[in-house]
C-alpha positions as CSV (number, residue, x, y, z in Angstrom):
1,M,-26.6,-20.4,-30.0
2,V,-23.5,-18.3,-29.1
3,E,-23.8,-14.5,-29.3
4,V,-20.5,-12.7,-30.2
5,E,-20.5,-9.0,-29.3
6,L,-18.6,-6.2,-27.7
7,K,-20.1,-3.4,-25.7
8,F,-18.7,0.1,-25.3
9,Q,-19.6,3.2,-23.3
10,I,-19.6,6.5,-25.2
11,P,-18.1,9.8,-23.8
12,E,-20.9,12.4,-23.7
13,A,-19.0,14.7,-26.0
14,R,-18.9,12.0,-28.8
15,R,-22.5,10.7,-28.6
16,M,-23.9,12.9,-31.3
17,A,-21.0,12.2,-33.7
18,L,-21.5,8.4,-33.2
19,L,-25.3,8.7,-33.9
20,K,-24.5,10.5,-37.2
21,A,-22.0,7.7,-38.1
22,I,-24.7,5.1,-37.7
23,D,-27.0,7.4,-39.7
24,P,-30.6,7.0,-38.5
25,K,-31.9,7.4,-42.1
26,K,-30.1,4.2,-43.1
27,S,-30.8,2.4,-39.8
28,E,-33.7,0.7,-38.1
29,Q,-35.1,2.2,-34.9
30,I,-36.9,-0.1,-32.5
31,Q,-38.3,0.4,-29.0
32,L,-37.2,-2.4,-26.6
33,K,-39.0,-2.9,-23.3
34,A,-37.8,-5.7,-21.3
35,K,-38.6,-7.4,-18.0
36,Y,-35.8,-9.3,-16.1
37,Y,-36.5,-12.2,-13.7
38,D,-34.6,-13.8,-10.9
39,T,-35.2,-15.3,-7.5
40,P,-35.2,-13.1,-4.3
41,D,-31.7,-14.3,-3.5
42,K,-30.5,-13.6,-7.1
43,L,-29.6,-17.2,-8.1
44,M,-29.5,-16.3,-11.8
45,A,-27.2,-13.4,-11.2
46,Q,-24.8,-15.5,-9.1
47,Q,-24.4,-17.8,-12.1
48,H,-23.9,-14.9,-14.5
49,A,-27.2,-15.8,-16.3
50,A,-30.2,-13.7,-17.2
51,L,-33.8,-14.5,-18.1
52,R,-35.9,-11.8,-19.7
53,Q,-39.0,-11.1,-21.8
54,R,-38.7,-8.2,-24.2
55,L,-41.2,-6.4,-26.4
56,E,-39.4,-5.9,-29.7
57,G,-41.7,-3.7,-31.8
58,S,-45.0,-5.7,-31.5
59,R,-43.6,-9.1,-30.6
60,W,-42.6,-10.6,-27.3
61,I,-39.3,-12.5,-27.2
62,Q,-38.2,-14.6,-24.2
63,T,-34.4,-14.8,-23.9
64,L,-32.1,-16.9,-21.7
65,K,-28.4,-15.7,-21.5
66,A,-25.4,-17.2,-19.8
67,A,-21.7,-16.6,-19.6
68,G,-19.5,-17.9,-22.4
69,K,-15.9,-18.9,-22.7
70,S,-14.8,-15.2,-22.9
71,H,-16.1,-11.7,-22.5
72,I,-16.8,-11.5,-26.2
73,E,-19.0,-14.7,-26.3
74,R,-22.3,-15.4,-24.5
75,F,-24.8,-18.2,-24.7
76,E,-28.2,-16.8,-26.0
77,H,-31.4,-18.6,-26.5
78,N,-34.4,-16.7,-28.0
79,I,-38.0,-17.8,-28.4
80,D,-40.6,-15.7,-30.2
81,L,-43.8,-15.7,-28.0
82,G,-45.7,-13.8,-30.7
83,E,-47.8,-10.6,-30.9
84,L,-49.7,-10.2,-27.6
85,A,-51.9,-7.5,-26.3
86,D,-50.5,-7.8,-22.8
87,A,-47.2,-8.9,-21.3
88,P,-47.1,-12.7,-21.2
89,S,-46.5,-14.8,-18.1
90,L,-43.0,-16.3,-17.7
91,N,-43.0,-19.6,-19.5
92,L,-40.3,-22.1,-18.5
93,A,-42.0,-25.2,-20.1
94,I,-40.7,-24.1,-23.5
95,Y,-37.2,-25.1,-22.5
96,E,-38.1,-28.8,-22.2
97,Q,-37.4,-29.1,-25.9
98,H,-34.0,-27.3,-25.6
99,P,-31.6,-29.4,-23.5
100,E,-28.7,-26.8,-23.2
101,A,-31.0,-24.0,-22.1
102,A,-32.8,-26.3,-19.7
103,Q,-29.5,-27.4,-18.2
104,I,-28.4,-23.8,-17.7
105,L,-31.7,-23.0,-15.8
106,Q,-31.3,-26.1,-13.7
107,N,-27.7,-25.3,-12.8
108,A,-28.7,-21.7,-11.8
109,L,-32.0,-22.3,-10.0
110,N,-31.5,-25.8,-8.5
111,G,-35.2,-26.6,-8.5
112,Q,-36.3,-23.1,-7.4
113,Q,-38.0,-22.1,-10.7
114,D,-41.2,-21.2,-8.8
115,Q,-39.2,-18.5,-7.0
116,L,-38.6,-16.4,-10.1
117,Q,-40.1,-12.9,-10.0
118,L,-39.7,-9.6,-11.7
119,Q,-36.6,-7.7,-10.6
120,F,-36.2,-4.7,-12.9
121,E,-37.2,-3.4,-16.3
122,T,-35.4,-1.7,-19.2
123,D,-36.8,0.8,-21.7
124,I,-34.4,1.3,-24.6
125,L,-34.6,3.0,-28.0
126,R,-32.2,1.0,-30.3
127,T,-30.8,2.4,-33.5
128,C,-29.2,-0.4,-35.4
129,R,-27.5,-1.0,-38.7
130,V,-25.6,-3.8,-40.3
131,I,-22.2,-2.8,-41.7
132,T,-20.0,-5.0,-43.9
133,Y,-16.4,-5.0,-42.8
134,Q,-13.7,-7.3,-44.3
135,D,-15.3,-10.7,-44.3
136,A,-17.9,-9.9,-41.7
137,E,-21.3,-8.5,-41.2
138,I,-21.5,-6.5,-38.0
139,E,-24.6,-5.1,-36.4
140,V,-24.0,-1.7,-34.7
141,S,-26.6,-0.9,-32.1
142,L,-26.8,2.3,-30.2
143,D,-28.9,1.9,-27.1
144,V,-30.4,4.9,-25.4
145,G,-32.8,4.7,-22.5
146,C,-32.9,3.5,-18.9
147,I,-32.9,0.7,-16.4
148,R,-35.5,1.0,-13.7
149,T,-36.8,-0.5,-10.5
150,P,-39.8,0.8,-8.5
151,D,-37.4,2.8,-6.4
152,A,-34.5,3.8,-8.8
153,E,-33.5,4.5,-12.4
154,Q,-30.2,4.5,-14.3
155,E,-29.4,6.0,-17.7
156,V,-28.2,3.8,-20.5
157,H,-26.2,5.2,-23.4
158,E,-24.0,2.6,-25.0
159,V,-23.1,1.0,-28.3
160,E,-22.8,-2.7,-29.1
161,F,-21.1,-4.4,-32.0
162,E,-22.5,-7.9,-32.7
163,L,-21.0,-10.3,-35.1
164,K,-23.7,-11.6,-37.5
165,S,-21.3,-13.4,-39.8
166,G,-17.6,-13.7,-40.5
167,S,-14.6,-13.9,-38.1
168,I,-14.1,-12.6,-34.6
169,Q,-10.8,-11.1,-35.8
170,A,-12.8,-8.8,-38.2
171,L,-15.1,-7.8,-35.3
172,L,-12.2,-6.8,-33.2
173,A,-10.5,-4.9,-36.1
174,F,-13.7,-3.1,-36.7
175,S,-13.9,-2.1,-33.1
176,F,-10.4,-0.7,-33.2
177,E,-11.5,2.0,-35.7
178,W,-14.6,3.1,-33.8
179,V,-12.7,3.2,-30.5
180,K,-10.1,5.5,-31.9
181,K,-12.6,7.8,-33.6
182,Y,-15.2,8.1,-30.8
183,Q,-13.0,7.4,-27.7
184,L,-15.1,4.5,-26.7
185,W,-14.2,2.4,-23.7
186,L,-14.8,-1.3,-23.3
187,D,-17.5,-2.3,-20.8
188,V,-18.0,-6.0,-20.1
189,R,-20.9,-5.3,-17.6
190,S,-24.3,-6.4,-19.1
191,K,-27.6,-4.6,-18.7
192,A,-28.6,-7.6,-16.5
193,E,-25.7,-7.0,-14.1
194,M,-26.4,-3.3,-14.0
195,G,-30.1,-3.9,-13.3
196,N,-29.4,-6.4,-10.6
197,L,-27.1,-3.9,-8.9
198,L,-29.9,-1.3,-9.1
199,A,-32.4,-3.7,-7.6
200,I,-30.2,-4.4,-4.6
201,Q,-29.2,-0.7,-4.3
202,Q,-25.5,-1.3,-5.0
203,K,-23.2,0.7,-7.3
204,V,-20.7,-2.1,-8.2
205,S,-20.3,-5.9,-8.3
206,P,-17.6,-7.4,-6.1
207,A,-14.1,-7.4,-7.6
208,V,-13.3,-10.4,-9.7
209,K,-10.4,-12.5,-8.4
210,A,-7.7,-14.5,-10.1
211,K,-8.1,-18.2,-10.7
212,D,-5.4,-20.8,-10.7
213,F,-4.3,-21.9,-14.2
214,V,-3.3,-25.5,-15.0
215,L,-1.6,-26.2,-18.3
216,S,-3.5,-28.4,-20.7
217,K,-1.1,-31.3,-21.5
218,K,-3.0,-32.3,-24.6
219,D,-2.5,-28.9,-26.2
220,P,0.6,-27.3,-27.7
221,A,2.5,-24.5,-25.8
222,S,1.1,-21.9,-28.3
223,K,-2.5,-22.7,-27.5
224,N,-1.8,-22.9,-23.7
225,L,-0.4,-19.4,-23.9
226,R,-3.6,-18.2,-25.5
227,L,-5.7,-20.0,-22.9
228,L,-3.7,-18.4,-20.1
229,V,-4.1,-14.9,-21.6
230,A,-7.8,-15.5,-22.0
231,Q,-8.2,-16.4,-18.4
232,Q,-6.2,-13.4,-17.2
233,L,-8.5,-11.1,-19.3
234,Q,-11.4,-12.7,-17.6
235,H,-9.8,-11.4,-14.4
236,L,-8.8,-8.0,-15.7
237,L,-11.7,-6.7,-17.7
238,P,-14.5,-6.7,-15.1
239,N,-12.3,-4.8,-12.6
240,I,-11.2,-2.4,-15.3
241,A,-14.8,-1.7,-16.3
242,A,-15.7,-0.9,-12.7
243,I,-12.8,1.6,-12.4
244,S,-13.6,3.1,-15.8
245,A,-17.2,3.7,-14.7
246,S,-15.9,5.5,-11.6
247,V,-17.5,3.0,-9.2
248,G,-14.5,0.9,-8.6
249,E,-13.4,0.3,-5.0
250,Q,-10.0,-0.6,-3.5
251,P,-10.5,-4.4,-4.2
252,H,-11.1,-3.6,-7.9
253,L,-7.8,-1.6,-8.0
254,D,-5.9,-4.4,-6.3
255,E,-7.3,-7.1,-8.6
256,A,-6.7,-5.1,-11.7
257,Q,-3.1,-4.5,-10.6
258,L,-2.7,-8.2,-10.0
259,A,-4.2,-9.1,-13.4
260,L,-1.9,-6.7,-15.2
261,Q,1.1,-8.1,-13.3
262,H,0.1,-11.6,-14.3
263,L,-0.4,-10.6,-18.0
264,Q,2.9,-8.7,-18.1
265,L,4.8,-11.7,-16.6
266,T,3.0,-14.1,-19.0
267,I,3.9,-12.1,-22.1
268,S,7.5,-11.5,-20.8
269,L,8.3,-15.0,-19.7
270,F,6.4,-17.2,-22.2
271,K,6.7,-15.1,-25.3
272,D,8.7,-17.8,-27.0
273,W,5.7,-20.2,-26.7
274,N,3.8,-18.4,-29.5
275,P,5.2,-16.5,-32.5
276,D,2.1,-14.2,-32.5
277,V,3.2,-12.5,-29.3
278,S,4.2,-8.9,-29.9
279,D,7.2,-7.4,-28.1
280,K,5.3,-4.2,-27.5
281,W,2.7,-5.9,-25.3
282,G,5.1,-6.4,-22.5
283,Y,6.3,-2.8,-22.5
284,Q,2.7,-1.5,-22.6
285,L,1.6,-3.8,-19.8
286,E,4.6,-2.8,-17.7
287,A,3.9,0.9,-18.2
288,F,0.2,0.5,-17.4
289,K,0.8,-1.6,-14.4
290,H,3.3,0.9,-13.1
291,Q,0.5,3.4,-12.6
292,F,-1.4,1.0,-10.4
293,D,1.8,0.1,-8.5
294,Q,2.6,3.8,-7.9
295,L,-0.8,4.6,-6.5
296,K,-0.8,1.6,-4.3
297,H,2.7,2.5,-3.0
298,F,1.7,6.1,-2.2
299,V,-1.4,4.9,-0.3
300,H,0.8,2.4,1.6
301,M,3.2,5.1,2.5
302,R,0.5,7.4,3.8
303,D,-1.0,4.6,5.9
304,T,2.2,3.3,7.3
305,L,4.6,6.2,7.5
306,G,2.2,9.2,7.6
307,A,2.5,9.6,11.4
308,F,6.3,9.8,11.1
309,L,6.4,12.4,8.4
310,Q,6.3,15.5,10.5
311,N,7.6,17.7,7.7
312,P,4.4,19.3,6.3
313,T,5.9,19.6,2.8
314,T,6.5,15.9,2.6
315,S,3.0,15.0,3.8
316,E,1.4,17.5,1.5
317,N,3.3,16.3,-1.5
318,L,2.4,12.7,-0.7
319,A,-1.3,13.7,-0.5
320,K,-1.1,15.5,-3.9
321,D,0.7,12.6,-5.5
322,I,-2.1,10.3,-4.4
323,L,-4.8,12.5,-5.9
324,Y,-2.8,13.0,-9.1
325,A,-2.2,9.2,-9.4
326,Q,-5.9,8.5,-8.8
327,E,-7.0,11.0,-11.5
328,K,-4.4,9.7,-14.0
329,L,-5.4,6.1,-13.5
330,G,-9.0,7.0,-14.0
331,N,-8.2,8.4,-17.4
332,L,-5.7,5.7,-18.4
333,V,-8.1,2.7,-17.8
334,K,-10.4,3.9,-20.6
335,S,-7.8,5.6,-22.8
336,T,-7.9,4.7,-26.5
337,L,-4.4,3.3,-26.2
338,N,-5.3,0.9,-23.5
339,V,-8.7,-0.1,-24.9
340,H,-6.9,-1.0,-28.2
341,H,-4.5,-3.0,-26.1
342,Y,-7.4,-5.0,-24.4
343,L,-8.7,-5.7,-27.9
344,E,-5.3,-6.8,-29.2
345,L,-5.0,-9.3,-26.3
346,M,-8.5,-10.5,-26.9
347,M,-7.7,-11.0,-30.6
348,F,-4.6,-13.0,-29.6
349,S,-6.4,-15.1,-27.1
350,L,-9.3,-16.1,-29.4
351,E,-7.2,-17.0,-32.5
352,Q,-7.8,-20.6,-33.5
353,N,-5.1,-21.3,-36.1
354,E,-1.9,-22.7,-34.4
355,A,1.4,-23.2,-36.3
356,V,2.9,-26.7,-35.9
357,Q,5.5,-26.7,-33.1
358,H,8.5,-28.9,-33.2
359,H,8.6,-29.3,-29.4
360,D,6.0,-30.5,-26.9
361,L,4.6,-28.5,-24.0
362,K,6.9,-30.2,-21.5
363,W,9.9,-29.1,-23.5
364,F,8.7,-25.4,-23.5
365,A,7.9,-25.6,-19.7
366,Q,11.3,-27.0,-18.8
367,N,13.2,-24.6,-21.1
368,T,11.4,-21.6,-19.6
369,L,11.9,-22.8,-16.0
370,Q,15.6,-23.6,-16.6
371,N,16.2,-20.1,-18.1
372,Q,14.6,-18.5,-15.0
373,Y,16.8,-20.6,-12.7
374,K,19.9,-19.4,-14.6
375,Q,18.8,-15.8,-14.4
376,L,18.0,-16.1,-10.7
377,Q,21.4,-17.8,-10.0
378,D,23.2,-15.0,-11.9
379,C,21.4,-12.4,-9.9
380,L,22.1,-14.2,-6.6
381,N,25.8,-14.3,-7.4
382,A,25.8,-10.6,-8.2
383,A,23.7,-9.5,-5.2
384,S,25.3,-7.5,-2.4
385,I,23.8,-5.6,0.5
386,A,26.0,-2.7,-0.4
387,D,24.5,-2.6,-3.9
388,F,20.7,-1.9,-3.8
389,E,20.3,-2.2,-7.6
390,S,21.6,-5.8,-7.5
391,L,19.1,-6.6,-4.9
392,D,16.3,-5.0,-6.9
393,A,17.2,-7.3,-9.8
394,L,17.2,-10.3,-7.5
395,A,13.8,-9.4,-6.0
396,A,12.4,-9.0,-9.6
397,R,13.6,-12.5,-10.6
398,I,12.0,-14.0,-7.5
399,Q,8.7,-12.4,-8.2
400,E,8.8,-13.7,-11.8
401,L,9.5,-17.3,-10.6
402,K,6.8,-17.1,-7.9
403,F,4.3,-16.4,-10.6
404,S,5.5,-19.0,-13.2
405,F,6.5,-21.8,-10.8
406,P,3.0,-23.3,-10.1
407,I,2.0,-23.0,-13.8
408,L,5.1,-24.6,-15.2
409,T,5.4,-27.4,-12.7
410,S,1.9,-28.5,-13.3
411,V,3.1,-30.5,-16.4
412,F,5.7,-32.5,-14.3
413,D,5.0,-35.4,-12.0
414,V,6.8,-34.1,-8.9
415,K,6.5,-35.5,-5.4
416,N,6.7,-33.1,-2.4
417,L,6.2,-30.1,-4.6
418,Q,5.0,-28.1,-1.6
419,K,8.6,-28.3,-0.2
420,Y,9.9,-26.3,-3.2
421,G,6.9,-24.0,-3.1
422,K,7.5,-23.1,0.6
423,A,11.2,-22.2,-0.1
424,L,10.1,-20.0,-3.0
425,N,7.4,-18.4,-0.9
426,D,9.8,-17.4,1.8
427,A,12.0,-15.7,-0.7
428,Q,9.0,-14.0,-2.3
429,L,7.8,-12.6,1.0
430,A,11.2,-11.1,1.7
431,A,11.3,-9.7,-1.9
432,N,8.0,-8.0,-1.3
433,E,9.1,-6.3,1.9
434,Y,12.4,-5.3,0.4
435,Q,10.8,-3.7,-2.6
436,I,8.3,-1.7,-0.5
437,L,11.0,-0.4,1.8
438,S,13.2,0.4,-1.2
439,S,10.5,2.4,-3.0
440,S,9.6,4.3,0.2
441,A,13.3,5.2,0.8
442,Q,13.7,6.4,-2.8
443,Y,10.5,8.6,-2.5
444,I,11.7,10.3,0.7
445,Q,15.2,10.9,-0.7
446,Q,13.6,13.0,-3.5
447,T,12.0,15.4,-1.1
448,E,13.5,18.3,1.0
449,L,14.4,16.4,4.1
450,E,14.0,17.8,7.6
451,A,15.2,16.1,10.8
452,S,12.1,13.9,11.2
453,D,12.4,12.7,7.7
454,W,16.1,11.8,8.2
455,F,14.9,9.6,11.0
456,V,12.4,7.9,8.8
457,L,14.9,7.4,6.0
458,G,17.4,5.9,8.5
459,W,14.8,3.5,9.8
460,L,13.8,2.5,6.3
461,T,17.4,1.9,5.2
462,A,18.0,-0.3,8.3
463,K,14.9,-2.3,7.6
464,Q,15.8,-2.6,4.0
465,E,19.2,-4.2,4.9
466,V,17.4,-6.7,7.1
467,Y,15.1,-7.8,4.4
468,A,17.9,-7.8,1.8
469,Q,19.7,-10.3,4.0
470,R,16.6,-12.4,4.3
471,L,16.0,-12.2,0.6
472,Q,19.5,-13.6,-0.2
473,E,19.3,-16.3,2.4
474,A,15.8,-17.5,1.3
475,T,16.9,-17.5,-2.4
476,E,19.9,-19.5,-1.6
477,Q,17.7,-22.0,0.3
478,F,15.4,-22.3,-2.7
479,M,18.2,-22.8,-5.1
480,V,19.5,-25.7,-3.0
481,S,16.1,-27.4,-3.0
482,R,14.8,-26.7,-6.5
483,K,16.6,-29.3,-8.6
484,F,13.8,-31.7,-9.2
485,I,13.7,-31.5,-13.1
486,K,16.1,-34.1,-14.6
């Protein structure tokens, strides 16, 4: 079966209020003690699967879980092993009658079932209650307890909303209200993931990276857009969870920034593909992404220009700006506004009802690409080395096309596509360097300059002009070679 649920972390200051909202007098309380199994080299964890035995009251339940199509869905297979005086031995023979579960185990373990051994345990007091909301019945479960290994222990204090019946849209709308009232933040990390990290004495899983997206030619443009947003959320949310939990590292910041950039470009460039796209999403994503961009830029300046900034005031201000940007970002990733935004995008990506479209996917792809070409040509015509604003606009159009080009061209049968991609890549590399230099120059101009800073500013301006020229030339070259759509 497929389990549909959302998990949230609760700020310490709101834990008592949330417990009162569930109302223990109207709820069921049950002690859950679970044992999680994996191979020594964590084959199950590598496949995002989990195998556990859990004592639920007086009964032992063996459960196999695996990743689903989105962060809100997971495969879950439960077997009641009955009331036993002692913990049962792990029993894999029971999956012989359950083909899907057996296949998941085979894919994960590749014949190494005999290598499974206890990795960690959980001890949780669950307070749960089923609440009716719109057309749905939703089980609200407050889990308080710990995850432990022989050498370490980690506190658990989180709330889960599981859809028992009704629509996913109702579950997401229900979550909206609780997020706002109790400042919950979305956490896509499972107890199994946290336990595996504890077992190997690590604080965080590796950053999740972006995957290439290929348009589905059999589906309409509206559904393709939902699929694209769903994949980008799969990229964004695990990295956001690590940052929200204050265990994120630089790769998590980099990947979250990239995921937000892709989402913002998707919503901005493909918004005509689906009438359910809200105009506000693009603005929200742009503002959120800007905070990541700003922090990355400050760190880049410190690492590349720090030795040249001999003015103590400039260096001190840069250090303060980095600390402030880090603190602000740490709060923003789990703010109610942004958690609501994640849920809105999830709701959009999971919607099943598609309006009939009068044009096929290829028409939408070609129309979008031609509009981008026109905007790029207009910006190229207006670009001048003497006008940095015109070059900023040109660089932005190149970055947009660099993102959309491989996606949109996947629906066309084009020979030698790499030729077009190389010309675009050259322009994008020049655009990247130009934008970095431009932002650095603007930052230094806003400070009280001393002689050493004037030197740095002059160097930046000279380099900016070099890359501005490269940007124009590379864009012209691409525009000459790009006319493959008839």
